[in-house]
TIRO-2110 file (N, C-alpha, C; in Angstrom, 1 decimal):
// TIRO-2110
-8.3, -18.3, 14.2, N, 1, A
-8.4, -17.5, 12.9, CA, 1, A
-8.1, -16.2, 13.4, C, 1, A
-8.2, -15.7, 14.6, N, 2, A
-7.9, -14.3, 15.0, CA, 2, A
-6.3, -14.3, 14.6, C, 2, A
-5.3, -15.2, 14.5, N, 3, A
-4.0, -14.6, 14.1, CA, 3, A
-3.8, -14.7, 12.8, C, 3, A
-4.6, -15.0, 11.8, N, 4, A
-5.1, -14.7, 10.5, CA, 4, A
-5.4, -13.2, 10.2, C, 4, A
-6.1, -12.6, 10.9, N, 5, A
-6.3, -11.4, 11.1, CA, 5, A
-5.4, -10.9, 11.2, C, 5, A
-4.4, -10.9, 12.2, N, 6, A
-3.4, -10.5, 12.7, CA, 6, A
-2.4, -10.6, 11.5, C, 6, A
-2.0, -11.5, 11.3, N, 7, A
-0.8, -11.4, 9.9, CA, 7, A
-1.5, -10.8, 8.8, C, 7, A
-2.8, -10.5, 8.6, N, 8, A
-3.5, -9.2, 7.5, CA, 8, A
-3.0, -8.3, 7.9, C, 8, A
-3.0, -7.9, 9.2, N, 9, A
-2.9, -6.4, 9.9, CA, 9, A
-1.0, -6.1, 9.5, C, 9, A
-0.6, -7.1, 10.0, N, 10, A
0.8, -7.0, 10.0, CA, 10, A
1.3, -7.0, 8.6, C, 10, A
1.3, -7.7, 7.8, N, 11, A
1.4, -7.7, 6.3, CA, 11, A
1.0, -6.3, 5.6, C, 11, A
-0.1, -5.8, 6.0, N, 12, A
-0.5, -4.9, 5.4, CA, 12, A
0.5, -3.7, 6.1, C, 12, A
1.0, -3.6, 6.8, N, 13, A
1.6, -2.6, 8.2, CA, 13, A
3.1, -2.5, 7.1, C, 13, A
3.7, -3.8, 6.7, N, 14, A
4.8, -4.1, 5.8, CA, 14, A
5.2, -3.2, 4.9, C, 14, A
6.2, -2.3, 4.4, N, 15, A
6.4, -1.7, 3.0, CA, 15, A
6.6, -2.9, 2.2, C, 15, A
6.1, -2.9, 0.9, N, 16, A
6.5, -3.4, -0.4, CA, 16, A
5.4, -4.9, -0.1, C, 16, A
5.0, -5.3, 1.0, N, 17, A
4.0, -6.2, 1.0, CA, 17, A
2.8, -5.7, 0.7, C, 17, A
2.1, -4.7, 1.8, N, 18, A
1.2, -3.9, 1.9, CA, 18, A
-0.3, -4.6, 1.6, C, 18, A
-1.5, -3.8, 1.2, N, 19, A
-2.8, -4.6, 0.9, CA, 19, A
-3.0, -4.9, -0.4, C, 19, A
-2.3, -4.6, -1.3, N, 20, A
-2.5, -5.3, -2.9, CA, 20, A
-2.1, -6.7, -2.6, C, 20, A
-1.4, -7.2, -1.8, N, 21, A
-0.8, -8.6, -1.6, CA, 21, A
-1.7, -9.4, -0.3, C, 21, A
-1.6, -8.6, 0.6, N, 22, A
-2.4, -9.0, 2.0, CA, 22, A
-4.0, -9.6, 2.1, C, 22, A
-4.8, -8.4, 1.5, N, 23, A
-6.2, -8.6, 1.2, CA, 23, A
-6.6, -9.7, 0.4, C, 23, A
-5.8, -10.2, -1.0, N, 24, A
-6.3, -11.5, -1.5, CA, 24, A
-6.0, -12.3, -0.8, C, 24, A
-5.0, -12.4, 0.3, N, 25, A
-4.5, -13.6, 0.5, CA, 25, A
-5.3, -14.1, 1.7, C, 25, A
-5.6, -12.7, 2.5, N, 26, A
-6.7, -12.8, 3.9, CA, 26, A
-8.1, -13.7, 3.2, C, 26, A
-8.6, -13.2, 2.2, N, 27, A
-9.7, -13.7, 1.6, CA, 27, A
-9.6, -15.2, 1.3, C, 27, A
-8.4, -15.5, 0.4, N, 28, A
-8.4, -16.7, 0.0, CA, 28, A
-8.3, -17.7, 1.5, C, 28, A
-7.7, -17.3, 2.3, N, 29, A
-7.8, -18.1, 3.9, CA, 29, A
-9.2, -18.3, 4.1, C, 29, A
-10.3, -17.6, 3.8, N, 30, A
-11.8, -17.9, 4.3, CA, 30, A
-11.9, -16.9, 5.0, C, 30, A
-11.5, -16.1, 4.8, N, 31, A
-11.3, -14.7, 6.1, CA, 31, A
-12.9, -14.2, 5.7, C, 31, A
-13.4, -13.2, 6.1, N, 32, A
-14.6, -12.5, 6.0, CA, 32, A
-14.1, -11.1, 4.9, C, 32, A
-14.2, -11.3, 3.9, N, 33, A
-13.7, -10.0, 3.1, CA, 33, A
-13.6, -8.4, 3.6, C, 33, A
-15.0, -8.2, 4.4, N, 34, A
-15.2, -7.1, 4.7, CA, 34, A
-13.9, -6.9, 5.9, C, 34, A
-14.1, -7.7, 6.9, N, 35, A
-13.1, -7.4, 8.1, CA, 35, A
-11.5, -7.5, 7.3, C, 35, A
-11.4, -8.4, 6.6, N, 36, A
-9.9, -8.2, 5.9, CA, 36, A
-9.6, -7.0, 5.4, C, 36, A
-10.8, -6.3, 4.8, N, 37, A
-10.3, -5.1, 3.9, CA, 37, A
-10.0, -3.9, 5.2, C, 37, A
-11.0, -4.2, 6.2, N, 38, A
-10.9, -3.1, 7.0, CA, 38, A
-9.3, -3.4, 7.8, C, 38, A
-9.3, -4.5, 8.2, N, 39, A
-8.1, -4.8, 9.1, CA, 39, A
-6.7, -4.4, 8.1, C, 39, A
-6.9, -4.7, 6.8, N, 40, A
-6.0, -3.8, 6.2, CA, 40, A
-5.8, -2.8, 5.9, C, 40, A
-6.6, -1.9, 5.6, N, 41, A
-6.5, -0.6, 5.7, CA, 41, A
-6.2, -0.2, 6.9, C, 41, A
-6.4, -0.7, 8.0, N, 42, A
-6.1, -0.1, 9.6, CA, 42, A
-4.4, -0.6, 9.4, C, 42, A
-3.8, -1.9, 9.3, N, 43, A
-2.4, -2.0, 9.1, CA, 43, A
-1.8, -1.1, 8.1, C, 43, A
-1.8, -0.8, 7.0, N, 44, A
-1.7, 0.2, 6.3, CA, 44, A
-1.4, 1.3, 6.7, C, 44, A
-2.4, 1.9, 7.2, N, 45, A
-2.2, 3.3, 7.7, CA, 45, A
-1.6, 3.6, 9.1, C, 45, A
-1.4, 2.5, 9.8, N, 46, A
-0.5, 2.5, 10.9, CA, 46, A
0.7, 3.0, 10.7, C, 46, A
1.4, 2.4, 9.6, N, 47, A
2.9, 2.6, 9.3, CA, 47, A
2.8, 3.8, 8.1, C, 47, A
1.8, 4.3, 7.5, N, 48, A
1.8, 5.4, 6.6, CA, 48, A
2.1, 6.9, 7.4, C, 48, A
1.0, 6.7, 8.4, N, 49, A
0.6, 7.8, 9.3, CA, 49, A
2.0, 8.4, 10.1, C, 49, A
3.0, 7.6, 10.6, N, 50, A
4.1, 7.9, 11.0, CA, 50, A
4.9, 8.4, 10.0, C, 50, A
5.1, 7.7, 8.7, N, 51, A
6.2, 8.1, 7.6, CA, 51, A
5.4, 9.2, 7.2, C, 51, A
4.4, 10.0, 7.2, N, 52, A
4.3, 11.2, 6.8, CA, 52, A
4.4, 12.5, 7.8, C, 52, A
4.2, 11.9, 9.3, N, 53, A
4.2, 12.8, 10.1, CA, 53, A
5.7, 13.0, 10.7, C, 53, A
6.6, 12.2, 10.7, N, 54, A
8.1, 12.0, 11.0, CA, 54, A
8.8, 12.2, 9.3, C, 54, A
8.4, 13.1, 8.5, N, 55, A
8.8, 13.4, 7.6, CA, 55, A
10.3, 13.7, 7.2, C, 55, A
10.2, 14.9, 8.0, N, 56, A
11.6, 15.6, 8.0, CA, 56, A
12.7, 14.9, 8.7, C, 56, A
12.5, 14.1, 9.7, N, 57, A
13.5, 13.0, 10.3, CA, 57, A
13.8, 12.2, 9.1, C, 57, A
13.1, 11.5, 8.3, N, 58, A
13.2, 10.6, 7.5, CA, 58, A
14.2, 11.0, 6.1, C, 58, A
13.6, 12.4, 5.9, N, 59, A
14.4, 12.9, 4.7, CA, 59, A
15.9, 13.2, 4.9, C, 59, A
16.1, 13.5, 6.1, N, 60, A
17.7, 13.7, 6.4, CA, 60, A
18.1, 12.4, 6.4, C, 60, A
17.5, 11.2, 7.1, N, 61, A
18.2, 9.9, 6.7, CA, 61, A
18.2, 9.5, 5.3, C, 61, A
17.4, 9.8, 4.5, N, 62, A
17.1, 9.4, 3.1, CA, 62, A
18.2, 9.9, 2.4, C, 62, A
18.4, 11.3, 2.2, N, 63, A
19.4, 12.1, 1.7, CA, 63, A
20.5, 11.4, 2.1, C, 63, A
20.8, 11.2, 3.2, N, 64, A
22.3, 10.7, 3.6, CA, 64, A
22.8, 9.5, 2.8, C, 64, A
21.8, 8.7, 2.9, N, 65, A
21.6, 7.3, 2.2, CA, 65, A
21.9, 7.5, 0.9, C, 65, A
21.2, 8.0, 0.0, N, 66, A
21.2, 8.2, -1.3, CA, 66, A
22.5, 9.1, -1.7, C, 66, A
22.9, 9.8, -1.0, N, 67, A
24.5, 10.4, -1.2, CA, 67, A
25.6, 9.5, -1.3, C, 67, A
25.5, 8.3, -0.3, N, 68, A
26.5, 7.1, -0.3, CA, 68, A
25.9, 6.4, -1.5, C, 68, A
25.0, 6.2, -1.8, N, 69, A
24.7, 5.3, -2.8, CA, 69, A
25.2, 6.2, -4.2, C, 69, A
25.0, 7.2, -4.2, N, 70, A
25.4, 8.0, -5.4, CA, 70, A
24.5, 8.4, -6.7, C, 70, A
23.4, 7.7, -6.7, N, 71, A
22.4, 7.7, -7.5, CA, 71, A
21.0, 7.3, -7.0, C, 71, A
20.1, 8.0, -7.6, N, 72, A
18.8, 7.8, -6.9, CA, 72, A
18.1, 6.4, -7.4, C, 72, A
17.4, 5.5, -6.8, N, 73, A
16.4, 4.4, -7.0, CA, 73, A
15.6, 4.6, -8.1, C, 73, A
15.5, 3.6, -8.8, N, 74, A
14.4, 3.4, -10.0, CA, 74, A
13.1, 3.9, -9.6, C, 74, A
12.7, 3.6, -8.1, N, 75, A
11.5, 3.8, -7.8, CA, 75, A
11.4, 5.0, -7.2, C, 75, A
12.3, 5.9, -6.8, N, 76, A
12.2, 7.1, -6.4, CA, 76, A
12.0, 8.1, -7.8, C, 76, A
12.7, 7.5, -8.9, N, 77, A
12.8, 8.2, -10.2, CA, 77, A
11.2, 8.1, -10.9, C, 77, A
10.9, 7.2, -10.4, N, 78, A
9.3, 6.8, -11.1, CA, 78, A
8.4, 7.5, -10.2, C, 78, A
8.5, 7.8, -9.0, N, 79, A
7.5, 8.4, -8.1, CA, 79, A
7.8, 10.0, -8.4, C, 79, A
8.9, 10.7, -8.7, N, 80, A
9.1, 12.0, -9.0, CA, 80, A
8.4, 12.2, -10.2, C, 80, A
8.5, 11.2, -11.2, N, 81, A
8.0, 11.5, -12.3, CA, 81, A
6.2, 11.4, -12.1, C, 81, A
5.5, 10.6, -11.5, N, 82, A
4.3, 10.4, -11.3, CA, 82, A
4.0, 11.8, -10.7, C, 82, A
4.4, 12.4, -9.6, N, 83, A
4.0, 13.7, -9.0, CA, 83, A
4.3, 14.9, -10.0, C, 83, A
5.1, 14.7, -10.8, N, 84, A
5.1, 15.9, -11.9, CA, 84, A
4.1, 15.8, -12.8, C, 84, A
3.7, 14.7, -12.9, N, 85, A
2.8, 14.7, -14.4, CA, 85, A
1.4, 14.4, -13.4, C, 85, A
1.0, 13.9, -12.4, N, 86, A
-0.5, 13.8, -11.9, CA, 86, A
-0.2, 14.6, -10.5, C, 86, A
0.5, 15.1, -10.0, N, 87, A
0.3, 15.6, -8.8, CA, 87, A
0.3, 15.0, -7.4, C, 87, A
-0.4, 15.3, -6.3, N, 88, A
-0.9, 14.4, -5.2, CA, 88, A
-1.6, 13.5, -5.4, C, 88, A
-2.6, 13.8, -6.2, N, 89, A
-3.6, 12.8, -6.2, CA, 89, A
-3.4, 11.7, -7.7, C, 89, A
-2.8, 11.8, -8.3, N, 90, A
-2.2, 10.9, -8.9, CA, 90, A
-1.1, 10.1, -8.6, C, 90, A
-0.3, 10.8, -7.8, N, 91, A
0.9, 10.0, -7.1, CA, 91, A
0.1, 8.9, -5.9, C, 91, A
-0.8, 9.5, -5.3, N, 92, A
-1.8, 8.8, -4.2, CA, 92, A
-2.4, 7.5, -4.8, C, 92, A
-2.9, 7.4, -6.2, N, 93, A
-3.9, 6.6, -6.4, CA, 93, A
-2.8, 5.4, -7.5, C, 93, A
-1.8, 6.0, -8.3, N, 94, A
-1.1, 5.1, -9.0, CA, 94, A
0.3, 4.4, -7.8, C, 94, A
0.6, 5.1, -6.9, N, 95, A
1.8, 4.9, -6.0, CA, 95, A
1.3, 3.5, -5.4, C, 95, A
0.6, 3.2, -4.9, N, 96, A
0.2, 1.9, -4.4, CA, 96, A
0.6, 0.8, -5.4, C, 96, A
0.3, 1.0, -6.7, N, 97, A
0.3, -0.2, -7.4, CA, 97, A
1.8, -0.1, -7.9, C, 97, A
2.4, 1.1, -8.3, N, 98, A
3.6, 1.3, -9.0, CA, 98, A
5.1, 1.4, -8.0, C, 98, A
4.5, 1.8, -6.7, N, 99, A
5.7, 1.8, -6.0, CA, 99, A
5.3, 1.7, -4.1, C, 99, A
4.3, 1.3, -4.2, N, 100, A
4.0, 1.3, -2.7, CA, 100, A
3.8, 2.5, -1.9, C, 100, A
2.6, 2.4, -1.2, N, 101, A
2.0, 3.4, -0.5, CA, 101, A
3.4, 4.2, 0.4, C, 101, A
4.0, 3.6, 1.1, N, 102, A
5.2, 4.4, 1.7, CA, 102, A
6.0, 5.4, 1.3, C, 102, A
6.5, 4.6, 0.0, N, 103, A
7.3, 5.4, -0.8, CA, 103, A
6.4, 6.4, -1.8, C, 103, A
5.7, 6.3, -1.9, N, 104, A
4.7, 7.1, -2.9, CA, 104, A
4.5, 8.6, -2.1, C, 104, A
4.1, 8.2, -0.2, N, 105, A
3.6, 9.3, 0.4, CA, 105, A
5.0, 9.9, 0.8, C, 105, A
6.2, 9.3, 0.7, N, 106, A
7.2, 9.9, 1.1, CA, 106, A
8.1, 10.9, -0.2, C, 106, A
7.9, 10.3, -1.2, N, 107, A
8.0, 11.1, -2.2, CA, 107, A
7.3, 12.5, -2.3, C, 107, A
5.7, 12.5, -2.3, N, 108, A
4.9, 13.1, -2.6, CA, 108, A
5.1, 14.5, -1.2, C, 108, A
5.5, 13.9, -0.3, N, 109, A
6.4, 14.8, 1.0, CA, 109, A
7.2, 15.5, 0.4, C, 109, A
8.2, 15.0, 0.0, N, 110, A
9.7, 15.5, -0.7, CA, 110, A
9.5, 16.3, -2.0, C, 110, A
8.2, 16.3, -2.6, N, 111, A
7.9, 17.4, -3.9, CA, 111, A
7.0, 18.3, -3.0, C, 111, A
6.3, 18.4, -1.9, N, 112, A
6.0, 19.6, -1.5, CA, 112, A
4.5, 19.2, -1.1, C, 112, A
3.9, 18.3, -1.0, N, 113, A
2.6, 18.1, -0.7, CA, 113, A
2.5, 18.5, 0.7, C, 113, A
1.5, 18.7, 1.3, N, 114, A
1.5, 19.0, 3.0, CA, 114, A
1.2, 17.6, 3.2, C, 114, A
1.2, 17.7, 4.6, N, 115, A
1.0, 16.4, 5.3, CA, 115, A
-0.5, 16.1, 5.3, C, 115, A
-1.3, 17.0, 5.6, N, 116, A
-2.7, 16.6, 5.7, CA, 116, A
-3.4, 16.2, 4.3, C, 116, A
-2.6, 17.1, 3.0, N, 117, A
-3.3, 16.4, 1.5, CA, 117, A
-2.7, 15.3, 1.5, C, 117, A
-1.6, 14.7, 1.8, N, 118, A
-0.9, 13.2, 1.5, CA, 118, A
-1.6, 12.6, 2.3, C, 118, A
-2.0, 12.7, 3.6, N, 119, A
-2.3, 11.6, 4.5, CA, 119, A
-4.3, 11.3, 3.9, C, 119, A
-4.8, 12.4, 3.5, N, 120, A
-6.0, 12.4, 2.9, CA, 120, A
-6.3, 11.6, 1.7, C, 120, A
-5.5, 11.9, 0.7, N, 121, A
-5.4, 11.3, -0.4, CA, 121, A
-4.9, 9.9, -0.6, C, 121, A
-3.8, 9.6, 0.4, N, 122, A
-3.3, 8.3, 0.1, CA, 122, A
-4.3, 7.5, 1.0, C, 122, A
-5.1, 8.2, 2.0, N, 123, A
-6.2, 7.2, 2.5, CA, 123, A
-7.4, 6.8, 1.8, C, 123, A
-7.8, 7.7, 0.8, N, 124, A
-8.7, 7.7, -0.4, CA, 124, A
-8.1, 6.5, -1.0, C, 124, A
-7.3, 6.8, -1.4, N, 125, A
-6.4, 5.7, -2.5, CA, 125, A
-6.6, 4.3, -1.7, C, 125, A
-5.7, 4.2, -0.5, N, 126, A
-5.7, 3.0, -0.1, CA, 126, A
-7.2, 2.5, -0.1, C, 126, A
-8.1, 3.1, 0.6, N, 127, A
-9.5, 2.7, 0.6, CA, 127, A
-9.9, 2.0, -0.7, C, 127, A
-9.8, 2.9, -1.7, N, 128, A
-10.3, 2.4, -2.8, CA, 128, A
-9.7, 1.1, -3.5, C, 128, A
-8.6, 1.2, -3.5, N, 129, A
-7.8, 0.0, -4.0, CA, 129, A
-7.9, -1.5, -3.0, C, 129, A
-8.1, -1.2, -1.7, N, 130, A
-8.7, -2.3, -0.9, CA, 130, A
-9.8, -2.8, -1.4, C, 130, A
-10.8, -1.7, -1.4, N, 131, A
-12.4, -2.5, -2.2, CA, 131, A
-12.3, -2.9, -3.5, C, 131, A
-11.7, -2.4, -4.4, N, 132, A
-11.5, -3.0, -5.7, CA, 132, A
-10.9, -4.5, -5.4, C, 132, A
-9.8, -4.4, -5.0, N, 133, A
-9.0, -5.7, -4.8, CA, 133, A
-9.9, -6.8, -4.0, C, 133, A
-10.7, -6.2, -2.8, N, 134, A
-11.1, -7.2, -2.1, CA, 134, A
-12.2, -7.7, -2.6, C, 134, A
-13.2, -6.5, -3.3, N, 135, A
-14.5, -7.6, -3.9, CA, 135, A
-13.9, -8.2, -5.2, C, 135, A
-13.2, -8.2, -5.9, N, 136, A
-12.6, -8.9, -7.2, CA, 136, A
-12.2, -10.1, -6.5, C, 136, A
-11.6, -10.1, -5.6, N, 137, A
-11.0, -11.5, -5.2, CA, 137, A
-12.0, -12.3, -4.6, C, 137, A
-13.2, -11.6, -3.8, N, 138, A
-14.1, -12.4, -3.3, CA, 138, A
-15.0, -12.8, -4.4, C, 138, A
-15.0, -12.1, -5.4, N, 139, A
-16.1, -12.8, -6.8, CA, 139, A
-15.4, -13.3, -7.6, C, 139, A
-14.2, -13.2, -7.6, N, 140, A
-13.5, -14.3, -8.3, CA, 140, A
-13.0, -15.6, -7.9, C, 140, A
-12.9, -15.6, -6.6, N, 141, A
-12.3, -16.7, -6.1, CA, 141, A
-13.0, -18.0, -6.2, C, 141, A
-14.0, -18.1, -6.3, N, 142, A
-14.7, -19.5, -7.0, CA, 142, A
-14.3, -20.1, -8.7, C, 142, A
-14.4, -19.0, -9.3, N, 143, A
-13.9, -19.1, -10.8, CA, 143, A
-12.2, -19.5, -10.5, C, 143, A
-11.6, -18.9, -9.9, N, 144, A
-10.1, -19.3, -9.4, CA, 144, A
-9.9, -20.8, -9.2, C, 144, A
-10.6, -21.1, -8.4, N, 145, A
-10.2, -22.3, -7.8, CA, 145, A
-11.2, -23.5, -8.4, C, 145, A
-12.1, -23.3, -9.3, N, 146, A
-12.5, -24.1, -10.3, CA, 146, A
-11.4, -24.3, -11.5, C, 146, A
-10.7, -23.2, -12.0, N, 147, A
-9.5, -23.6, -12.7, CA, 147, A
-8.5, -24.3, -12.1, C, 147, A
-8.1, -24.2, -11.0, N, 148, A
-7.0, -24.7, -10.7, CA, 148, A
-7.2, -26.0, -9.7, C, 148, A
-7.1, -27.0, -10.3, N, 149, A
-7.8, -28.3, -9.3, CA, 149, A
-6.9, -28.7, -8.0, C, 149, A
-5.7, -28.3, -8.4, N, 150, A
-4.8, -28.9, -7.2, CA, 150, A
-4.7, -28.1, -5.8, C, 150, A
-5.6, -26.8, -5.9, N, 151, A
-5.8, -26.0, -4.7, CA, 151, A
-6.9, -26.9, -3.7, C, 151, A
-7.0, -26.9, -2.2, N, 152, A
-7.8, -27.3, -1.7, CA, 152, A
-9.2, -26.6, -2.0, C, 152, A
-10.0, -27.1, -1.1, N, 153, A
-11.4, -26.6, -1.4, CA, 153, A
-11.2, -25.7, -0.3, C, 153, A
-12.0, -24.4, -0.2, N, 154, A
-12.1, -23.3, 0.8, CA, 154, A
-12.7, -23.4, 2.0, C, 154, A
END
C-alpha cells in the first residue's frame, strides 16, 4: 500500500499530471483521502518550489527555446492573458486547471510576481483544489461505482 502513496507523490510532482488527476486516482485506489491529499500537496510543492526559486535560470532556457520555435505556445499565451486580467491570485487559482501549476507559476514570475507571492498563492490554490477534488471524489465514489457496473468493488 505504501507504494501507492509513493505513486501519488511522484504523480503529483510531475508537471501536467499533477494533483487534479492523481488525487482522484489515489482515492479510487482505496487510499485514505486525507493522506492522499496531503501527499499530493507535498508532491506538487516539491517540484513547484524549485521552479519558482530557479526562475532566472529557467527563464533563460525558456526564452532560448521559444526563439528557436518562433512563436509562443498556446498555454503561454493563455497564461499571459490570465495574468493580465486577474493578476497573481487569479493565475494561481485558474492556472492549475487551465495550464498546470508549474506553467502558471513560471508565467506569473515572468510577468513580475515576487517569489514569495507566487509561492504563497500557488500553495493556497493547490491546497484548495486538492481539498475540493478530494472531497468530491471521496463523496462521489459510491455514486460513480453504482453507475458503472464493470468496475470492481473498492
